[in-house]
C-alpha positions as CSV (number, residue, x, y, z in Angstrom):
1,M,4.1,-18.1,-7.7
2,T,7.0,-17.0,-5.5
3,A,10.0,-14.8,-6.2
4,V,13.6,-16.3,-6.0
5,E,14.4,-13.9,-3.2
6,P,11.7,-12.8,-0.8
7,V,9.9,-9.7,-2.0
8,R,10.0,-6.9,0.6
9,L,6.5,-5.5,0.8
10,E,5.6,-2.4,2.9
11,I,2.0,-1.9,3.8
12,I,1.3,1.8,4.3
13,I,-1.6,2.7,6.5
14,G,-2.9,6.0,5.0
15,S,-5.5,7.2,7.5
16,V,-4.4,9.1,10.6
17,R,-7.9,10.0,11.7
18,V,-9.0,9.5,15.4
19,G,-11.2,6.4,15.7
20,R,-10.0,5.0,12.4
21,I,-10.6,1.4,11.4
22,A,-7.4,1.4,9.2
23,P,-5.3,-0.7,11.7
24,V,-8.0,-3.4,11.6
25,V,-8.1,-3.5,7.8
26,A,-4.3,-3.3,7.5
27,G,-3.8,-6.0,10.2
28,W,-6.1,-8.4,8.3
29,F,-4.3,-7.7,5.0
30,A,-0.8,-8.0,6.7
31,E,-1.8,-11.4,8.1
32,R,-2.8,-12.6,4.6
33,A,0.4,-11.2,3.1
34,R,2.7,-12.8,5.7
35,A,1.1,-16.2,4.9
36,Y,1.8,-15.7,1.2
37,P,4.9,-17.4,-0.1
38,G,7.9,-15.3,-1.0
39,L,7.0,-12.1,1.0
40,D,8.8,-10.3,3.7
41,V,6.1,-7.9,5.1
42,G,6.4,-4.6,7.0
43,V,3.8,-2.1,8.0
44,I,4.3,1.7,8.0
45,D,1.5,3.5,9.9
46,L,1.4,7.1,8.9
47,A,-0.1,7.9,12.3
48,D,3.3,6.9,13.8
49,T,5.3,8.6,10.9
50,P,4.7,12.3,11.2
51,L,6.1,13.5,7.9
52,P,6.5,17.3,7.6
53,Q,3.6,18.9,5.8
54,D,6.0,21.3,4.1
55,L,7.7,18.2,2.6
56,G,11.0,19.2,4.1
57,D,13.8,16.9,5.4
58,S,13.6,15.6,8.9
59,P,14.8,12.5,10.8
60,V,11.3,11.0,10.2
61,T,11.6,11.7,6.4
62,D,15.1,10.1,6.4
63,E,13.8,6.9,8.1
64,F,10.8,6.8,5.8
65,R,13.1,7.2,2.7
66,E,15.2,4.3,3.9
67,R,12.3,2.0,4.3
68,V,10.7,2.9,1.0
69,G,14.1,2.6,-0.7
70,R,14.6,-1.0,0.6
71,A,11.1,-2.1,-0.4
72,D,10.3,-4.0,-3.6
73,G,6.6,-3.2,-3.5
74,F,3.8,-1.6,-1.6
75,V,0.2,-1.8,-0.6
76,A,-1.6,1.4,0.4
77,V,-4.5,0.9,2.8
78,T,-6.7,3.9,2.2
79,S,-9.9,5.2,3.4
80,E,-12.1,7.4,1.3
81,Y,-13.0,10.9,2.7
82,N,-15.2,13.1,0.6
83,H,-14.5,11.1,-2.6
84,G,-10.8,11.3,-2.0
85,Y,-7.9,9.8,-0.2
86,P,-6.3,11.0,3.1
87,A,-3.9,14.0,3.1
88,A,-1.3,12.0,5.1
89,L,-1.1,9.5,2.3
90,K,-0.5,12.2,-0.3
91,T,2.2,13.8,1.9
92,A,3.9,10.4,2.1
93,F,4.0,10.0,-1.7
94,D,5.1,13.6,-2.1
95,S,7.8,13.4,0.5
96,L,10.0,11.2,-1.7
97,K,10.7,10.8,-5.4
98,H,13.3,8.3,-6.6
99,E,12.6,5.7,-3.9
100,W,9.1,5.0,-5.4
101,R,10.2,4.6,-9.0
102,S,9.7,1.4,-10.9
103,K,8.1,-0.4,-7.9
104,P,4.6,-2.0,-7.9
105,I,1.8,-0.9,-5.6
106,G,-1.6,-2.4,-4.8
107,F,-4.5,-0.8,-3.0
108,V,-6.8,-1.9,-0.2
109,S,-9.6,0.6,0.2
110,Y,-12.5,1.0,2.5
111,G,-15.4,3.2,3.2
112,G,-19.2,3.4,2.9
113,L,-21.1,2.4,-0.2
114,A,-18.2,3.1,-2.6
115,G,-15.7,1.1,-0.5
116,G,-13.0,3.6,-1.2
117,L,-12.9,2.9,-4.9
118,R,-12.9,6.6,-5.8
119,A,-9.8,7.1,-3.6
120,T,-8.1,4.2,-5.3
121,E,-8.7,5.5,-8.8
122,Q,-7.3,8.9,-7.8
123,L,-4.3,7.3,-6.2
124,R,-3.6,5.4,-9.4
125,Q,-3.0,8.8,-11.1
126,V,-0.6,9.9,-8.3
127,V,1.5,6.7,-8.4
128,A,1.7,6.8,-12.2
129,E,3.3,10.2,-11.9
130,L,5.8,8.7,-9.4
131,H,6.7,6.1,-12.1
132,M,5.2,3.3,-10.0
133,V,3.4,0.2,-11.4
134,S,-0.2,0.0,-10.1
135,V,-1.3,-3.6,-10.2
136,R,-4.8,-4.2,-11.7
137,Q,-6.3,-6.1,-8.8
138,S,-7.4,-4.2,-5.7
139,V,-9.3,-5.0,-2.5
140,S,-12.3,-3.0,-1.4
141,F,-14.5,-3.1,1.7
142,H,-17.9,-1.5,1.3
143,R,-19.5,-0.5,4.7
144,V,-16.2,-1.5,6.3
145,R,-17.3,-1.5,9.9
146,K,-19.8,-4.3,9.1
147,R,-17.2,-6.5,7.4
148,F,-14.9,-7.3,10.3
149,D,-15.6,-9.2,13.5
150,D,-14.2,-8.4,17.0
151,Q,-11.0,-10.3,16.2
152,G,-10.3,-8.3,13.1
153,Q,-11.3,-11.1,10.7
154,T,-13.6,-10.9,7.7
155,T,-15.7,-13.5,5.8
156,D,-16.0,-11.3,2.8
157,G,-15.2,-13.8,0.1
158,A,-14.6,-11.2,-2.7
159,A,-12.1,-9.4,-0.5
160,I,-10.2,-12.6,0.4
161,D,-10.0,-13.7,-3.2
162,S,-9.0,-10.2,-4.4
163,A,-6.3,-10.0,-1.8
164,D,-4.7,-13.3,-2.9
165,R,-4.9,-12.2,-6.6
166,M,-3.4,-8.8,-5.8
167,L,-0.5,-10.4,-3.8
168,A,0.3,-12.7,-6.8
169,Q,0.4,-9.7,-9.1
170,L,2.6,-7.7,-6.7
171,V,5.1,-10.6,-6.3
172,W,5.3,-11.0,-10.1
173,W,5.8,-7.3,-10.8
174,A,8.2,-6.8,-7.8
175,D,10.4,-9.7,-8.9
176,A,10.4,-8.7,-12.6
177,V,11.3,-5.0,-12.0
178,R,13.8,-5.9,-9.3
179,V,15.7,-8.0,-11.8
180,Q,15.5,-5.3,-14.4
181,R,16.7,-2.6,-12.0
182,E,19.7,-4.7,-11.1
183,T,20.5,-5.0,-14.8
184,V,19.6,-1.6,-16.3
185,P,19.0,1.6,-14.3
186,Y,15.5,2.9,-14.6
187,P,15.4,5.8,-17.1
188,G,14.3,8.7,-15.0
C-alpha cells in the first residue's frame, strides 16, 4: 500500500555512545525504507544533532524543529542501556512539543538478550504523552553485533519481515493522519 503523496519519514538514531552500532542498524533500516513504495526517507543522527540538555532554544533546536515539523512519520532506532533508552533520544523528544503531535512512529531496537524491547516499551509511553501514534509492529535485534555482516546486512528473517510490516503500518497511519490534519486541526 502506498500513499497518494510520498510520506516523509525521518529515522532518528538515538544512541550517541562511542563505538555504537546504531549507524549500522539505522543504515540497514533506511535502505529497506528507501526501497518501500511511497516513502521519502531522511536520517537524523542525534550524534550530529547536539540538542541542548537544558531543552533551550538554539540554532540546532530550530533546525531539528523544522525537520520534525515537515515529517509525516518517524522511526526511532534505539539501543537499550540498563533496561532503558538513551538520554539523547529523550532529550530529542522533550526538545519539541507540537511538531510531534498526531504523527506515527515505529521503533527499531537492539541490544543483548532483550533486543531493546524494554526501551521500546518505555518509549511507547513517552510518545503517547506527545500525542503520537505508536504503530504496533516493531523491529528488534537480539545480540545485535551477531546479526549484521561486514557490509551492514542481516539475514534475520523475523527482523526483515517485521520491518516491512512496520513500514506498511507507518505509511497507512501517516497518510491517514496527514489527510485529517489538513481537514481539521488536531485538538491539542
